Phi, psi and omega in degrees: 000148181271152176285142178210157184288155175303319180298315181296320182291323179300314179296321181296319181293324176295318180295321180299321181295326177288326182298330184297340182277345184262080190247142169270202178211163176272146177293163178299331183274004178100352179282190181242150175260107185264056178290192182297333181271356178080194185245140175265128171246126177268132170255119178277153175228125175241123183195163174286105181265348175226165177091187187304328186259015184295334178303318181285317184294320178294323176299321176297311182300312181297325183288322176293319175305317178295321177295320178297314180295323176297316179298320179296314182296318183276356186052049181303321176241104183305129177084359181242128171255130180264139178231142180253132173235122184249139176239144183269120176263353178055024181062026181247127181304322181297319179291323177298318178297319178295321178295320179300318180297320177298317179297314179302322183288344178266109185295342178281348178281118182247000176186152181231136173258130180131183356272188174280314188267137179296323178297326177289321180299322179304325183278347185254338190303310183294323178300313179290321181297318179299328181265002183055034179262122185287141181233130178232111179269137176270358192220339182296132181236356179295121186296333184293337183299329181246333191246001176086167185290343183255022187298328183291336179275001181093358180266073183281134180215125180274115184276320186238112183282350179267002184255129178224166173209151178258353176266148177282177192251167179290343174301334180255317186296313179302306177298324179299318178294319177298320179294320177294313183300315184282313186275323186263309183278347176063036176264131187246343182233116186243144171252122187257127179234144173217168184259012175072000178271167187307309182295307184296312182293322180292318179297314179299322179294316179291326174298311185300316180301316181289320180302317178294319181297328182283344182111002179284163183242129175268110186268357178179152177223150180201154172246147177241159175275115183292353177268358180259160174235003179256105181245027183299321182295314180288330176295323176295321179297319177300315182300315185282346184281340183079016178297147175253003175200151175244132171250129181240124174264107183167203186238167190298329181301329177262328183294325179296305179298327178296315177300313182299317185284331175294315177296320179296333180282352178104001177266092183275069184231154182288146168262135181242135176215184180265199184295342178291346176255354187277075180213149181300332179302326177302315182297319179295319181287324182284333176084188190296332182277009178284348179307128183097346175296152188233153168216156168256154172211155183291145177071193177258162178302124181305320183297338182263355183268125177304326181295342185262353185301319181292320177300312182298316180293318181291324177298317178298314179295335181290346175075025179292139182287330184255156178290155175289343171062195191296330188246017182300309182300317180291330178288317177301313182294327178293314176299318183290330176297316179296317178303314180296321179295316177299317178304315180299314182295318180295315182295324181285350184240039178057037172083017176216163182284137177282171180296327182258046187303318180300313181295322180293320180294318178300316178296317183293329183302326184301332186251008179291129173217141176194162175276108186257189177300321184264007180119207180287124179253133177182176188225139179274190187295345179261356185089006179279154178297141174281341177279113186251016184285145178224162179223139170267135178240149176233144176282113180225126178061033178076020179212160176281122179243128177292133181242339178198134175238152179167195179233152179291132174243109184280000000 
């Protein structure tokens, strides 16, 4: 992407919003009508836009919106105007599946960004795959989504060829956290807790396996009800276990109160989690004693990446009410990947969309590569991100501060 001034981008975004009204249509047979107004391609977004996780979901939606407006302003795909339509899954698999069905029914949708939650993705994958509609998640980290249920035994199998992601997986994130906790933080006795959901349980399992391999001891395990906010019983168990660290597989709405209640029970030890807790809301919920709590998150801090400076500036100039949050850069890159796949398909078909555009876009996605907000964007044979970088963050002075970046070395 080229550098441009904030004033120019503000004007471009306003113009982009007007451009969305100048739409062509797709033919009844699935082809495109390349009339004077061009063709409209819809990029769907599925994310929690309301509820406890809406801070992350709204950042996803806004960042994809910015990608679409940038493509329209730059005429990235000649004759094509991109439009974003977002649906709220409320972090519920049933809602995600309904949303997937809605996107499939709209013939103008040629790609979907999302969802946030791995459990929601599980409910959507087959719906999209049956329709050959490409899905690119900026946040899913569950390894089974791309590598199948037996990935840990080395029997990796890609079930859905229409599914891709720009975030790295818990097969790397969990062990990366374990190495930091054991080798850098010098914690040897861990109490492991998860919320029983796909993301949380999977992350806790990969952390636990690596921690044990390193020589650490698991002094207790427990599951919590993600619909509860009273964790006093498990906090007491943590205190009596003698653990010097807690690992939590889950998300910030529960992690914050859990950390606070563990400290209140007298166990003044850090809580460590994955990217699901890396949001400022965690710090607010956990309170003053959250200092020293840790999280891992995919990639490097967006604010520190030279490749992300333009994104950060343009997002601010775009006037979005909500922060781009933890997955903003990955969401922009997910949207941009769909745009690049559409561009390839259009260029290969004499400047227009073919009748089987969805299948062609899905096929093209496998070979999409570009220098994105989060670094080099591309996908391996499983649809997983080629960017495997992770960062450890610590709560310091009421904010998440990066303390170590790198990749997992098994």
